[in-house]
GUVEXBA-38222 format. One line per 2 residues: their letters; for each residue x, y negated, z negated of C-alpha. Coordinates in pm, 1 decimal, m for minus. Example, Ala and Ser with C-alpha at 12.3 -4.5 7.8 and 13.67 -1.06 7.14 Angstrom:
BEGIN
as	1230.0 450.0 m780.0 | 1367.0 106.0 m714.0
//
This chain:
BEGIN
me	m4476.3 11566.0 m1434.8 | m4306.2 11241.4 m1541.9
sq	m4438.6 10917.9 m1383.2 | m4218.4 10761.5 m1117.8
ya	m4237.7 10444.2 m1325.9 | m4134.3 10614.6 m1648.9
pl	m4120.1 10524.2 m1922.7 | m4434.4 10346.1 m1801.4
se	m4743.1 10566.7 m1775.6 | m4924.0 10592.6 m1442.8
sc	m5218.4 10395.0 m1578.2 | m4996.6 10124.0 m1726.2
ak	m4798.5 10091.8 m1404.5 | m5118.7 10073.2 m1201.8
al	m5264.1 9803.8 m1430.8 | m4937.0 9610.1 m1424.8
gd	m4960.5 9577.2 m1046.4 | m5330.2 9497.8 m1036.6
kv	m5450.8 9179.5 m872.6 | m5658.9 9095.1 m1180.8
yd	m5463.1 8896.3 m1437.3 | m5645.4 9042.1 m1738.7
kr	m5543.1 9396.4 m1642.0 | m5180.8 9287.8 m1604.2
kl	m5205.5 9117.8 m1940.6 | m5330.1 9439.0 m2108.7
as	m5046.2 9631.4 m1946.9 | m4792.8 9379.7 m2078.6
qe	m4929.1 9422.7 m2430.7 | m4880.0 9798.6 m2397.4
ie	m4522.4 9737.3 m2278.6 | m4452.2 9512.0 m2576.1
km	m4568.3 9783.9 m2819.8 | m4361.0 10041.1 m2634.9
vv	m4049.0 9824.0 m2659.0 | m4105.8 9762.7 m3030.2
ef	m4110.8 10141.6 m3083.6 | m3802.0 10201.9 m2865.0
na	m3611.3 9926.4 m3044.1 | m3708.7 10058.3 m3386.9
kn	m3559.7 10396.9 m3290.9 | m3259.6 10221.9 m3129.7
nt	m3347.3 10391.7 m2803.3 | m3145.5 10163.8 m2579.3
aq	m3155.0 10407.6 m2287.7 | m3531.6 10390.7 m2260.7
ir	m3526.6 10012.5 m2300.2 | m3275.6 9972.2 m2017.3
kl	m3470.3 10218.3 m1804.7 | m3788.8 10019.3 m1864.2
id	m3618.3 9690.6 m1775.0 | m3477.3 9853.6 m1463.7
vl	m3824.3 9967.5 m1353.2 | m3974.9 9626.2 m1421.5
sn	m3693.3 9456.2 m1230.1 | m3658.8 9681.8 m926.4
df	m4000.9 9837.0 m879.4 | m4207.4 9537.5 m978.6
as	m4025.7 9198.0 m992.4 | m3842.1 9274.9 m667.4
sr	m4140.3 9435.8 m492.5 | m4282.8 9305.5 m165.2
da	m4625.0 9323.1 m326.5 | m4703.0 8987.4 m483.8
nk	m4920.9 9139.5 m756.0 | m4644.2 9377.5 m854.0
rk	m4400.4 9085.4 m872.6 | m4642.6 8910.4 m1103.5
gg	m4669.6 9224.3 m1312.3 | m4292.5 9260.3 m1327.3
li	m4256.9 8905.0 m1456.5 | m4515.9 8945.8 m1729.9
gl	m4366.8 9284.6 m1817.0 | m4015.6 9141.4 m1856.3
aa	m4156.2 8867.8 m2080.0 | m4334.8 9131.3 m2288.2
ts	m4012.2 9332.0 m2315.1 | m3829.3 9026.9 m2446.3
lg	m4104.4 8959.6 m2700.6 | m4093.7 9321.5 m2812.9
lg	m3715.8 9308.0 m2858.8 | m3728.5 8987.2 m3058.8
kd	m3385.4 8873.2 m3164.9 | m3235.6 9189.0 m3015.1
ss	m3322.6 9061.5 m2667.6 | m2977.5 8899.9 m2667.5
ky	m2835.9 9250.0 m2598.6 | m3029.7 9271.2 m2273.8
vn	m3040.4 8904.3 m2174.1 | m2857.1 8954.9 m1845.6
el	m3094.9 9230.2 m1728.5 | m3397.1 9027.0 m1837.1
vq	m3301.0 8689.4 m1691.3 | m3158.4 8779.9 m1350.4
pi	m3473.4 8920.1 m1187.7 | m3680.4 8629.9 m1323.8
ln	m3430.8 8378.9 m1180.7 | m3475.3 8538.7 m840.0
cl	m3850.3 8487.4 m860.7 | m3811.1 8116.9 m938.5
sd	m3741.5 8061.9 m569.1 | m4027.7 8283.8 m447.4
qe	m4228.5 8158.2 m150.6 | m4556.4 8190.0 m342.4
ar	m4628.9 7908.2 m584.3 | m4816.1 8136.3 m828.5
ir	m4516.7 8364.1 m859.0 | m4286.2 8066.9 m918.3
yf	m4524.7 7955.3 m1191.2 | m4534.6 8302.1 m1354.1
ac	m4155.7 8314.1 m1332.4 | m4138.6 7988.5 m1529.0
es	m4380.4 8129.3 m1784.9 | m4188.4 8455.9 m1809.6
ly	m3853.7 8285.5 m1843.5 | m3996.2 8055.1 m2108.5
nv	m4083.5 8358.3 m2324.2 | m3742.4 8515.8 m2269.9
vk	m3560.8 8193.9 m2354.4 | m3779.8 8133.4 m2659.0
va	m3671.7 8468.8 m2804.0 | m3310.1 8485.7 m2680.3
rs	m3226.3 8126.7 m2788.9 | m2849.5 8063.8 m2783.3
si	m2785.1 8390.7 m2598.4 | m2922.6 8218.9 m2291.4
ip	m2640.1 7957.4 m2287.5 | m2412.6 8155.3 m2048.7
ff	m2692.5 8143.4 m1792.2 | m2744.2 7770.4 m1832.9
pd	m2580.8 7668.0 m1500.3 | m2816.9 7896.8 m1307.1
lf	m3115.7 7784.6 m1511.4 | m3026.7 7416.8 m1463.3
sa	m2988.5 7459.8 m1088.3 | m3318.0 7644.8 m1057.9
ls	m3507.6 7390.4 m1265.9 | m3363.1 7100.3 m1066.5
rl	m3552.6 7246.0 m769.6 | m3870.8 7330.3 m958.1
va	m3920.7 6983.5 m1107.0 | m3970.6 6862.6 m748.5
ds	m4194.6 7156.9 m654.2 | m4496.3 7086.1 m433.5
dq	m4724.3 7276.3 m677.0 | m4825.0 7086.9 m989.2
mv	m4860.8 7403.4 m1200.6 | m4504.7 7500.7 m1115.3
kd	m4389.0 7152.5 m1212.5 | m4572.7 7175.9 m1543.5
gs	m4426.3 7518.9 m1611.3 | m4075.1 7402.8 m1530.1
el	m4111.8 7104.8 m1766.6 | m4208.4 7336.7 m2054.5
ld	m3910.1 7557.0 m1982.7 | m3683.8 7252.0 m1952.0
rm	m3789.3 7121.7 m2294.4 | m3719.5 7461.6 m2447.4
lk	m3373.6 7468.0 m2289.4 | m3293.9 7121.1 m2422.1
di	m3387.0 7226.3 m2774.1 | m3163.2 7532.1 m2750.5
vt	m2865.0 7343.1 m2605.8 | m2901.2 7074.1 m2871.4
es	m2903.4 7325.1 m3156.9 | m2627.0 7537.8 m2999.3
sn	m2404.9 7252.3 m2879.4 | m2087.6 7419.6 m3010.0
nf	m2137.4 7701.5 m2761.1 | m2228.9 7473.2 m2471.8
nl	m1969.1 7452.1 m2192.5 | m1984.1 7084.5 m2103.0
ea	m1690.8 7106.1 m1864.2 | m1876.0 7364.4 m1653.6
fi	m2194.8 7160.7 m1663.7 | m2046.4 6832.8 m1531.3
pl	m1996.5 6960.5 m1173.2 | m2366.9 7055.1 m1167.7
lk	m2457.2 6702.9 m1273.3 | m2227.7 6548.1 m1013.5
er	m2382.9 6766.3 m746.1 | m2740.9 6664.7 m823.6
iy	m2699.5 6310.2 m948.2 | m2706.9 6174.7 m593.4
vk	m3032.2 6351.0 m496.7 | m3285.8 6084.8 m399.4
ns	m3597.1 6272.0 m512.7 | m3742.5 6082.8 m808.4
fv	m3840.5 6398.5 m1001.6 | m3489.6 6539.2 m971.7
rq	m3341.6 6205.1 m1075.2 | m3564.4 6194.8 m1381.0
yv	m3461.5 6551.1 m1465.8 | m3089.0 6474.7 m1431.8
is	m3106.4 6153.8 m1634.6 | m3299.3 6327.9 m1910.7
wi	m3024.6 6588.8 m1946.2 | m2749.5 6325.0 m1953.7
si	m2938.4 6129.9 m2217.9 | m3006.4 6439.5 m2431.8
ln	m2644.4 6553.7 m2421.9 | m2514.3 6204.5 m2495.1
av	m2732.8 6193.9 m2806.8 | m2577.5 6512.5 m2949.8
pe	m2301.8 6411.3 m3195.8 | m2092.5 6722.3 m3124.9
in	m2087.8 6655.9 m2749.2 | m1866.5 6372.8 m2621.1
mv	m2019.9 6278.7 m2288.1 | m1805.4 5962.3 m2268.5
ty	m1510.2 6182.6 m2175.4 | m1687.7 6267.7 m1850.0
lt	m1847.7 5927.3 m1797.2 | m1635.6 5848.6 m1491.0
di	m1774.0 6160.6 m1320.5 | m2135.8 6054.1 m1353.5
id	m2146.5 5674.7 m1390.2 | m2142.4 5614.0 m1015.5
gl	m2450.3 5832.6 m978.2 | m2626.3 5659.7 m1266.7
ft	m2571.5 5319.6 m1107.8 | m2692.4 5455.0 m775.3
ml	m3014.0 5574.6 m939.8 | m3086.0 5223.2 m1065.8
ed	m3202.8 5139.5 m715.8 | m3490.0 5391.4 m744.8
nt	m3830.1 5237.2 m682.3 | m3977.4 5414.6 m983.6
qe	m3971.6 5188.3 m1288.0 | m3959.8 5484.7 m1523.9
iq	m3635.8 5605.7 m1366.6 | m3489.8 5256.5 m1376.0
rm	m3581.2 5232.2 m1743.2 | m3431.3 5573.6 m1822.0
ce	m3111.7 5481.8 m1637.2 | m3079.6 5150.3 m1816.7
tt	m3138.1 5316.0 m2153.2 | m2881.7 5587.5 m2082.6
lt	m2620.1 5336.5 m1965.3 | m2686.7 5125.5 m2275.0
qf	m2629.1 5432.8 m2491.0 | m2299.4 5500.0 m2316.4
lk	m2188.4 5139.9 m2360.0 | m2270.6 5157.7 m2730.1
si	m2061.7 5474.6 m2760.0 | m1768.7 5304.6 m2586.0
rn	m1792.0 5005.0 m2820.2 | m1769.5 5242.0 m3116.9
ds	m1485.2 5446.6 m2972.1 | m1314.7 5344.7 m2650.0
ss	m1040.8 5606.8 m2663.8 | m1237.2 5871.3 m2471.9
vr	m1328.8 5667.5 m2164.2 | m1106.8 5669.6 m1856.0
me	m1100.4 5292.2 m1828.8 | m898.7 5259.3 m1506.6
dt	m1128.4 5482.4 m1304.0 | m1445.3 5346.9 m1461.3
in	m1366.6 4978.9 m1402.7 | m1310.4 5043.3 m1033.0
il	m1656.0 5200.1 m1008.9 | m1806.2 4904.1 m1193.3
it	m1636.0 4657.9 m959.0 | m1782.4 4839.2 m660.3
ha	m2136.5 4831.9 m798.7 | m2103.3 4467.7 m903.9
qs	m2097.8 4390.3 m531.0 | m2428.5 4568.5 m470.0
qn	m2716.7 4386.2 m304.1 | m2949.7 4534.4 m565.3
el	m3000.8 4281.9 m846.2 | m3041.9 4539.3 m1123.6
ik	m2729.7 4730.0 m1021.7 | m2529.6 4408.4 m989.8
at	m2650.1 4272.9 m1324.8 | m2579.4 4599.3 m1506.9
ai	m2234.1 4637.5 m1353.8 | m2127.4 4283.8 m1441.6
tw	m2259.6 4332.2 m1795.5 | m2039.7 4639.3 m1824.1
ir	m1739.8 4447.9 m1684.7 | m1797.4 4176.5 m1945.6
ef	m1799.5 4438.4 m2221.9 | m1490.6 4610.9 m2083.8
vi	m1300.0 4280.9 m2085.2 | m1398.4 4231.9 m2450.1
if	m1320.8 4592.0 m2549.7 | m998.8 4655.5 m2357.4
gs	m855.5 4302.8 m2350.5 | m522.1 4268.6 m2170.5
km	m551.5 4622.4 m2032.4 | m794.0 4472.1 m1780.7
lp	m532.3 4239.6 m1629.6 | m412.0 4486.9 m1363.0
ht	m771.6 4486.9 m1233.3 | m798.5 4107.5 m1213.5
sg	m827.1 4089.0 m835.7 | m1108.0 4344.8 m834.5
if	m1289.6 4161.3 m1111.4 | m1262.9 3840.1 m910.3
ta	m1419.3 4017.7 m613.6 | m1707.0 4117.8 m840.4
il	m1777.1 3793.1 m1023.2 | m1677.7 3501.3 m799.5
pc	m1969.0 3536.3 m553.1 | m2211.9 3549.7 m847.4
le	m2122.8 3202.0 m967.4 | m2346.2 3048.6 m700.5
yn	m2668.5 3203.0 m835.2 | m2909.2 2935.4 m955.3
vd	m3251.6 3092.6 m905.8 | m3422.0 3205.3 m1226.3
nm	m3411.9 3578.4 m1157.7 | m3036.8 3562.7 m1095.1
kn	m2932.3 3326.8 m1374.1 | m2850.9 3610.2 m1613.2
ik	m2607.3 3749.0 m1355.5 | m2443.3 3408.1 m1318.7
ec	m2416.8 3359.8 m1694.8 | m2255.4 3699.9 m1731.7
av	m2013.3 3627.9 m1446.7 | m1921.6 3294.3 m1607.1
av	m1855.0 3473.6 m1937.0 | m1628.1 3725.7 m1763.9
nk	m1446.3 3444.2 m1586.4 | m1379.4 3258.0 m1911.4
sm	m1267.1 3574.1 m2090.5 | m1023.6 3661.3 m1811.1
mr	m884.4 3308.2 m1818.0 | m821.1 3338.0 m2192.0
lv	m650.1 3673.9 m2142.7 | m423.6 3542.4 m1868.8
ss	m316.3 3239.3 m2071.3 | m264.0 3429.5 m2396.0
ke	75.6 3330.6 m2536.5 | 88.2 3636.2 m2762.1
hk	163.0 3876.3 m2476.2 | 283.0 3634.6 m2205.7
tq	566.1 3851.5 m2072.5 | 344.8 4158.3 m2070.8
ni	68.2 3962.0 m1898.2 | 300.4 3858.1 m1616.0
eq	402.8 4218.1 m1560.5 | 42.2 4337.8 m1547.9
ld	m82.1 4071.7 m1307.7 | m55.5 4151.9 m939.0
lr	m32.6 3792.9 m820.2 | m18.4 3891.7 m454.2
si	m353.3 4070.9 m462.5 | m501.6 3806.0 m692.8
ma	m404.9 3525.1 m456.5 | m533.4 3723.7 m159.0
vl	m878.1 3743.3 m321.0 | m872.7 3379.7 m434.2
sq	m770.4 3264.0 m87.2 | m1055.5 3464.6 61.2
yl	m1310.6 3292.4 m161.6 | m1171.5 2945.6 m92.2
sh	m1389.6 2947.5 217.9 | m1701.7 3067.7 34.3
ds	m2026.8 2878.0 87.7 | m2085.0 2821.4 m283.1
vq	m1949.9 2506.8 m448.8 | m1936.2 2682.3 m788.0
tk	m1735.7 2969.6 m643.9 | m1484.4 2741.2 m475.3
va	m1447.8 2533.1 m791.1 | m1383.2 2848.9 m995.3
vl	m1123.0 2966.4 m742.4 | m944.4 2630.5 m755.4
ew	m953.5 2633.0 m1135.6 | m793.4 2976.8 m1130.9
ih	m518.1 2869.1 m892.9 | m452.2 2564.9 m1111.7
hl	m450.6 2788.2 m1420.4 | m197.7 3027.0 m1265.5
li	24.3 2739.9 m1150.1 | 37.6 2602.6 m1503.6
hf	105.2 2932.4 m1680.7 | 318.6 3111.6 m1420.9
pn	491.8 2836.7 m1218.5 | 794.7 3044.8 m1124.7
em	590.9 3343.1 m1010.0 | 350.9 3121.5 m815.9
sn	633.0 2946.1 m630.9 | 638.3 3236.1 m384.1
qt	286.2 3155.8 m261.3 | 409.1 2971.7 47.7
ql	75.0 2967.3 228.9 | m115.4 2823.4 m64.3
gn	m59.2 2459.3 26.3 | m186.2 2501.8 381.5
nl	m497.8 2684.8 262.6 | m572.4 2410.5 13.0
ln	m530.1 2131.3 265.4 | m812.7 2282.6 468.0
il	m1041.7 2256.8 164.6 | m998.7 1880.4 142.1
sd	m1261.9 1831.4 410.8 | m1524.8 2011.0 201.6
ns	m1862.6 1839.8 166.0 | m1850.8 1859.8 m213.6
de	m1664.5 1589.2 m406.3 | m1619.2 1831.8 m695.0
vv	m1442.5 2082.4 m471.3 | m1222.7 1812.0 m318.9
lk	m1125.0 1672.7 m659.4 | m1038.3 2021.0 m791.0
ci	m837.0 2088.0 m478.0 | m642.7 1765.0 m523.0
sv	m566.9 1866.6 m882.8 | m419.0 2192.4 m758.1
la	m217.8 2022.3 m485.5 | m89.1 1770.3 m737.0
ei	19.1 2052.9 m966.9 | 207.5 2215.5 m678.8
vn	384.7 1888.3 m600.6 | 464.0 1829.8 m967.7
sq	606.0 2180.1 m1009.1 | 828.3 2128.6 m705.8
hs	933.2 1787.7 m830.2 | 1037.1 1933.3 m1164.9
kg	1276.7 2166.4 m985.7 | 1401.4 1912.7 m731.4
ta	1590.7 1587.8 m740.0 | 1458.8 1249.5 m840.1
df	1468.1 1134.0 m478.4 | 1095.6 1153.8 m407.3
nk	1104.5 1098.3 m33.5 | 1329.3 1386.0 57.9
ah	1114.2 1682.7 m34.2 | 783.5 1747.1 m202.8
yr	598.9 1415.9 m180.9 | 708.8 1353.5 176.2
kf	626.9 1703.1 298.7 | 289.9 1716.0 127.1
ll	176.5 1367.9 231.6 | 293.3 1424.3 588.3
sl	60.2 1723.7 606.4 | m215.0 1505.5 469.3
vn	m147.6 1231.9 725.8 | m163.9 1490.6 1003.5
lf	m505.9 1598.6 876.0 | m624.0 1237.8 874.8
se	m503.7 1187.3 1231.2 | m678.8 1500.0 1361.2
dk	m1023.1 1413.1 1226.3 | m1152.4 1056.8 1222.5
sf	m1455.1 1148.8 1009.6 | m1222.2 1309.7 755.2
ld	m1024.4 986.5 740.2 | m1341.8 780.5 698.8
nr	m1524.0 1004.0 450.4 | m1262.1 1175.9 237.8
as	m928.0 995.6 263.2 | m1008.7 725.2 6.5
li	m1121.8 977.8 m255.9 | m815.4 1194.6 m194.1
ir	m563.1 911.8 m211.0 | m715.7 755.9 m523.4
ql	m718.7 1089.1 m706.0 | m361.5 1164.7 m603.0
cv	m255.7 830.1 m743.7 | m410.6 929.8 m1077.3
ll	m248.8 1273.9 m1087.8 | 86.9 1187.5 m934.2
na	314.0 885.2 m933.7 | 117.1 617.5 m747.1
ey	432.9 430.5 m649.7 | 584.1 745.8 m498.9
iy	258.7 812.2 m316.6 | 254.4 468.9 m153.3
ls	626.1 467.7 m77.0 | 593.3 808.8 90.6
fa	290.5 704.4 292.5 | 469.2 387.4 402.9
ei	779.3 575.3 515.8 | 573.3 836.2 700.5
ia	376.2 567.5 885.4 | 694.7 382.6 975.3
ee	892.4 688.4 1084.5 | 649.5 963.9 1184.9
vt	326.0 811.8 1316.4 | 338.4 736.1 1689.0
nl	m29.2 656.4 1738.1 | m37.8 282.3 1663.4
kf	m416.0 270.3 1639.5 | m416.6 544.8 1377.4
as	m129.3 374.6 1194.0 | m338.0 57.3 1176.0
ll	m641.0 246.2 1041.0 | m436.1 426.4 779.1
vr	m264.9 106.0 663.4 | m602.6 m66.5 639.4
ll	m730.8 218.6 420.5 | m421.7 223.0 196.9
ns	m439.1 m152.5 160.3 | m807.1 m146.8 68.3
il	m739.6 115.4 m201.5 | m440.5 m82.0 m328.0
lt	m641.4 m402.1 m362.9 | m965.6 m264.6 m503.5
ss	m913.4 60.7 m694.5 | m873.7 69.6 m1070.0
el	m638.9 367.1 m1022.5 | m383.8 131.0 m858.9
fe	m381.0 m134.5 m1132.5 | m23.4 m54.6 m1237.5
lr	100.2 m60.9 m879.1 | m59.9 m401.4 m821.2
tt	108.1 m526.5 m1137.3 | 442.9 m399.4 m1012.4
lr	403.3 m574.2 m676.9 | 319.5 m908.1 m842.9
di	656.9 m905.6 m1019.1 | 837.3 m969.4 m689.8
sn	1151.0 m1108.8 m856.9 | 1216.8 m763.5 m998.0
pn	1451.6 m565.7 m764.2 | 1238.3 m250.1 m787.5
sa	925.1 m444.7 m698.5 | 1106.8 m616.5 m413.0
nl	1216.7 m279.7 m268.5 | 862.8 m145.4 m301.9
fk	725.1 m450.1 m120.5 | 977.6 m422.8 164.2
tl	902.9 m52.4 217.0 | 528.4 m112.2 226.7
yl	568.7 m417.0 447.0 | 743.8 m218.0 720.9
sw	425.4 m12.9 764.4 | 167.8 m272.7 665.1
vh	262.5 m478.7 973.4 | 48.0 m237.7 1179.0
cp	m249.6 m431.3 1040.9 | m202.0 m811.6 1033.0
vs	m468.9 m881.4 771.0 | m330.4 m604.0 546.1
ti	12.1 m764.3 580.4 | m131.3 m1097.8 464.3
si	m309.5 m918.7 178.0 | 0.3 m752.5 39.1
cl	193.9 m1078.1 66.3 | m79.2 m1259.9 m125.8
ls	m79.6 m984.9 m387.7 | 299.9 m1000.9 m426.4
qn	290.3 m1384.2 m437.5 | 499.8 m1431.1 m124.0
yq	290.8 m1732.1 m28.2 | 544.7 m1902.9 195.9
hv	560.5 m1595.8 415.7 | 180.2 m1582.7 433.8
se	169.9 m1932.2 577.4 | 428.5 m1829.9 837.9
lv	229.4 m1517.0 927.7 | m94.2 m1714.2 966.9
nl	75.5 m1934.4 1223.9 | 162.5 m1620.2 1425.5
fa	m206.7 m1532.6 1452.0 | m223.6 m1776.1 1744.3
di	m36.4 m1512.4 1944.6 | m247.1 m1220.9 1814.0
ei	m566.1 m1120.4 1989.7 | m848.1 m1235.3 1762.1
tl	m1091.1 m946.1 1783.7 | m1417.4 m894.7 1601.8
el	m1242.9 m627.2 1400.5 | m974.0 m871.0 1286.9
ln	m1233.5 m1133.5 1193.3 | m1418.9 m874.6 986.3
el	m1094.2 m796.0 806.2 | m1036.6 m1164.7 734.5
dk	m1393.7 m1189.0 607.8 | m1328.8 m903.8 364.1
lv	m1003.9 m1065.0 252.4 | m1183.0 m1389.8 168.1
ql	m1435.0 m1193.9 m36.7 | m1151.3 m1016.4 m219.0
ie	m991.5 m1349.6 m304.6 | m1305.6 m1423.0 m505.5
tp	m1276.4 m1101.7 m709.5 | m1098.5 m1059.8 m1048.9
if	m808.6 m884.7 m875.4 | m700.8 m1216.6 m723.1
as	m772.9 m1428.6 m1030.7 | m401.9 m1508.3 m1068.2
lr	m394.2 m1624.3 m705.4 | m677.3 m1868.7 m765.8
lt	m506.6 m2000.1 m1076.6 | m188.1 m2054.1 m878.5
lv	m376.0 m2314.7 m673.9 | m396.0 m2539.5 m981.0
sk	m63.8 m2441.6 m1137.4 | 233.3 m2679.5 m1164.3
an	475.7 m2391.1 m1224.6 | 785.8 m2370.5 m1004.5
nc	747.8 m2740.3 m923.9 | 416.5 m2659.6 m755.9
ad	599.8 m2480.8 m472.1 | 388.6 m2161.3 m487.2
aq	66.9 m2363.1 m520.7 | 138.2 m2567.9 m209.7
yl	255.6 m2269.5 m0.5 | m58.7 m2080.7 m102.9
ah	m282.7 m2374.5 m20.6 | m124.1 m2405.4 323.4
al	m173.5 m2033.3 381.3 | m538.6 m2037.3 277.3
fg	m610.2 m2341.1 492.2 | m454.8 m2153.6 782.0
il	m686.3 m1857.3 720.1 | m979.4 m2098.0 700.4
ml	m891.9 m2231.3 1042.7 | m893.4 m1878.9 1186.5
lp	m1244.2 m1807.7 1060.0 | m1560.6 m1895.8 1246.9
qt	m1807.1 m2098.9 1039.5 | m1962.8 m1804.8 858.5
da	m2040.4 m1739.4 492.7 | m1677.5 m1642.0 441.8
fn	m1567.9 m1974.3 593.2 | m1793.2 m2167.5 356.2
ml	m1679.6 m1958.7 59.0 | m1311.7 m2029.1 124.3
kn	m1380.7 m2392.4 211.4 | m1557.8 m2443.9 m119.7
rl	m1267.2 m2284.5 m301.8 | m1009.3 m2503.2 m129.9
qc	m1207.7 m2815.1 m211.8 | m1128.6 m2745.4 m576.0
ip	m754.6 m2794.5 m519.3 | m618.1 m3102.5 m704.0
ny	m546.4 m3399.8 m480.5 | m192.0 m3440.2 m608.3
wg	m60.4 m3164.6 m381.5 | 160.8 m3285.6 m99.0
qq	282.2 m3595.1 m280.7 | 633.4 m3453.0 m295.6
pi	833.3 m3224.8 m60.9 | 824.1 m2851.8 m127.0
ne	1150.3 m2700.7 m245.5 | 1140.0 m2335.9 m136.2
qh	1410.1 m2246.1 m386.3 | 1153.8 m2297.2 m660.5
sl	912.0 m2037.2 m520.8 | 872.1 m1679.7 m645.6
qy	936.1 m1558.3 m291.8 | 1282.2 m1713.6 m289.6
ks	1367.1 m1547.5 m622.6 | 1291.9 m1203.9 m473.2
ki	1604.0 m1236.2 m252.1 | 1417.4 m1059.3 29.7
df	1521.3 m1142.7 385.7 | 1182.1 m1256.5 512.6
se	1317.5 m1363.7 850.3 | 1404.2 m1003.8 919.3
ll	1057.9 m892.8 806.9 | 899.5 m1157.3 1027.6
eh	1084.6 m1026.7 1331.6 | 969.5 m676.1 1247.9
fk	609.5 m799.2 1226.8 | 637.6 m961.3 1569.7
kv	791.1 m649.0 1721.2 | 522.7 m413.4 1588.5
qk	240.2 m646.1 1690.4 | 391.8 m669.7 2037.3
nh	385.9 m289.1 2057.9 | 19.6 m290.7 1955.6
re	m63.2 m549.4 2221.0 | 115.3 m352.0 2492.8
qr	m57.1 m28.6 2389.0 | m400.3 m197.2 2401.5
ls	m329.3 m332.3 2749.5 | m214.0 8.7 2866.6
qr	m528.1 175.2 2730.1 | m750.1 m82.8 2900.5
kr	m579.1 m22.0 3232.9 | m628.6 353.6 3198.2
ss	m993.5 303.3 3105.3 | m1041.7 78.3 3407.2
vi	m888.4 337.9 3639.9 | m1115.4 609.3 3501.1
vn	m1426.0 391.5 3546.2 | m1328.8 306.4 3906.2
dv	m1266.5 672.9 3987.0 | m1612.7 757.4 3863.6
//
């Protein structure tokens, strides 16, 4: 009677299911001989019947020993078939695959061993089953049993050899979804397994993995955060290989999708991920050039925060970010494709990002943002004219603690004003200068510390970048027409006067004011005077500078009606010290000059003696006294003819100016009295 396990004999079947490994091994050797004989006679029916018995009665049995026997028997069958095992590969592989997920570790191990033997013989015929094999091995590499892990690694190496040598038959498109599915698994063994496959496939010349880079690059960057150094190293190596491939041939990569992924990872808190992503962005800018311009705002989001890094372990990130920044600036300003560049730049999104980083904590980041805004204003003035909120945002930056940031900001504001001026009329006070400086004055009035700490730097720099005369004319008109707080007006005039008298940036303006007989200089003086009267000492200063000495002597006489405060005495003290500086060298020489029939010399001497009489006997008093003692004794020997003075030649109506001075000083006196009364009432109420 035929055995129920036919074509296996009863004894062979019994040995195949024995718990002793050696007996199962002997049975497998008998099976291998049997298969060799069947195959030699081309007895496919018996071969399929044998495989069916091994699969159903043994490999699928509830008895663990039988399952082990089935696995070794299927391996023996494959060995017996040799290269002809490809005809039966489906029947051989499927039952073994099922055993790879067996609950018993030993059976999973034997399944790995069995499958190894099948794969070794079947070679490329196994390729259609690769997705199932890959999925099964991705579980086994993380198995809790070390023997199973070792077995799976042997099988994995065999599979890699076969795929590499049979790459033409490998379905990469079907494999990518498997990679995407497992690339985000956090288990380190699985990650190592996935990376190894990506690296192997990328090294095969016939397989173009770059085509599918966008599908897997996010996962590769995610794996860089793994705590295992080996995985980090493998990831870095694989990404470097990809980048090298892109440098050699960029046509396969989906640049638009990839750059967005890189921008996202460049914002990671993980240093390695951030550094790698920004390195890739730098390479993409070099490789793809102007094609990167539509992604400018995203690139800014990635690199601008990195410009603040100064610690040693972050310097490479900063250097890379700086390189990207410079490359993007060159691309934007390229004259070769200027029209195309404008079309590719989304200025709205770019300015939204730049505005966001204007308030960043880092000085380097804010400076870079301001440089970019300045760069865009220069190269795309018409397109940037729509950025209506830009000026307001920049004004807020002027109070920054960093001088470098403030100076860059002023450069940008000056460029905005210049661009508006180029499109407007020549009448400076009706548009851009007036509007801009009025905003600045409002900022000064709202914050006393801002006025004290930043105003001088801002005004001096503006005078360098813009027309200093326009700046001062605009300030003077704003103070005269817009400022209602007399105390603030006095402070602002005092500041403007100090800058005018002492700053090298205002040399040309001082020269203009000295030429008072010139109609333009006379108009400039009159405009400034109308505001300078808010500060008596500043009024005297500008009259001395413009050589209106007769008027100075008249003003000094009015000081008898002005409240002599400590503040005013301090201002007079500073004026005396200024008279001794090179700026007033011409004034001192006037004291000994016989020009204009000595009229200017005598008016000036009278004025300075008047100032001397106002001063208490301090160092300033002695300084001015010593100076006046040097005046020649021939003064006063003949009457002064005012028609010989420079002031007279200016044709300015000084009587009208004098009345204006009195009126403004009266308003100051009344406001001080009113404030004192209010303060007294508050104190009494308390």
